[in-house]
C-alpha positions, 0 to 999 in steps of 0.5 A, a space after each residue: 500500500 502506498 504510504 500516503 494511503 496509510 492514514 486514510 486506511 487507518 481512519 476507515 479501519 476505525 470506522 469499521 471497528 466503531 460500526 461493529 461496536 454499534 451493531 452489537 447495540 442493535 436489539 432484535 426488535 430494532 432490526 425491522 424498525 425504519 431508521 426514519 419514517 419511510 426510510 430503510 430499516 435498521 437491517 437494510 442500513 446494516 446490510 448496506 454499510 457492511 457491503 459498502 467498502 467492496 461495493 464502492 470499490 467496484 464502483 471505482 473500477 467502473 461497475 455498471 448499475 446493474 452489477 451493483 444492484 445484483 451484488 446487493 440483491 445477492 448479499 441482502 438475502 445472505 446477511 441475517 444476523 449481527 455475526 454475519 453482518 460483522 464478518 461481512 464487514 470485515 471481509 469487505 474491508 479486507 477486500 478493499 485494503 487488498 485491492 489498494 495494496 496492489 495499486 502502483 503510484 500511477 494507479 492512484 491518480 488514474 481517474 475512473 468514471 462511475 455509471 452516473 458520471 462522477 469521475 475520481 482518482 483512486 485516492 479520491 474514491 478511497 476518501 469517498 468510501 471513508 465519508 460514505 462509511 462515516 455518513 451511515 455510521 452517523 445514521 446508525 448511531 442516531 437511530 440507536 440513540 432514538 431507540 434509547 440505547 446507551 452508547 456512552 462506551 462507543 468511541 466515534 473519534 480517536 
């Protein structure tokens, strides 16, 4: 992995670990609750979060909309417990990290275009993954607070 990416991966890893801590605060009864009226259920949000590092990496490599839709469709049926979700989040992070370890310096500045037209360098895509994880971690945290969970032991920042 390129040295400039180490801090970004450190932050992504921190996000992943704090998300796993938050997942263990989700009650069985909260899983089917909408995180806000008309929004995703908590389980749907968790499924999205755990696949996000890998899915966003696929997007950075030019995956088509249908490919991403099929990717989520397959895993949504498979991920049914907190333990499975946690393991899949770890795998998603490892896959992302391994993919970036293979990149050369010239690959990091190579721009790729998403199916909706956004073009980023591979470094910019990595920052997008970090902010995407942070966004959904915040949604999960807020949902759990509204559900009355005690989250005082969850560290959100280093």
